[in-house]
N, C-alpha and C positions, 0 to 999 in steps of 0.2 A: 016699436021695440023699446022695452024698458031699459032703464039705466043699468041694471044689473045684467041683463041679457047682453047688452053692448058691451060691457066691461068683460063678461065671460069669453064673448066671442073674440074680442080684441086680445085677451090673454092667451086663448088657444091659438090664435093666428101668430102672435109672436113666439109662443112655444115652438109651433111648427117651423117658423122661420129659423129659430135658433137651432132646431134639431137638424134642419136642412143644412145650416152653415157648419154645425159640427160635424155631420157627416162629409161634407165637402172637405173640411179641413183634415179629417181623418183620412179621407183617400188620398189627399196630397202629401200628407205625412207619410202614408205607406209607400207611396210611389217614390218619394225622396229617399226613404229607407232602403227599398229594393235597389234604386240606383246606387246607393252607397254600398250595399252588399255586393253588388256585381263589380263595382270598381275595386273593391277590396280583394274580392276573388281573384280578379285579373292581376292586381299587383302581387298577391301571394303566389299565384301561378308562375308568373315571371320571375320572382325571386327564388322560387323553388327550382325552376329549369335552370337557373343561373348557378344555384348552388350545386346541383347535381353535376352540371358540367365542370364546375371547378373541383368537385370531389374526384370525378372520374380522371381528370387531368393530373391531379395531385398523386392519385393512386398510380397512375401509368408512370409518373416521373419517379415515385418510390420503387416500383417494381425495376424499372430500368436501372436504377441506381444500384440496387441489390444485385442484378445480374452482371453489371459491369465491375462492381467492387464487391465481390462476396466476402473476402476476408475482413474488409473494413466493416461490412454491415454485422458480420458476426462478432467482431470485437466490440462493436457499439451495443449489440444486444446483450453480450456478456457483461458489459459495464453497467448498462442499465439495470440488469438483474441483480448485479452485486450491490448496487447502491439501494435498490428497493428492499433487497434482503436485510442490509445493514439498518436501514430506517425502519422496517417493520420489526426487527429484532430489539431495537432500542425502545420501541414504543410498547412492546410486550412486557419488558422488564420495568419500565418506569412507571 
């Protein structure tokens, strides 16, 4: 084997080894990324479920309050409507 042939074979071998290492690292990175995505999805599902539960409880409390205090709820809604009307009227003129 000549010196040029030996050098070419050595370069091809090291390129093949590097390609194999890169492929292995890419597979490890993909696996780690997939694990991270799954963990994030699980966290988001848990947070979403908790938020839905909290929203349902708050909604039930609001409905119960209005049923127990219809006059107060009506007065509150009227007050909020008047305040919004005044605020919007001033911004239209100003």
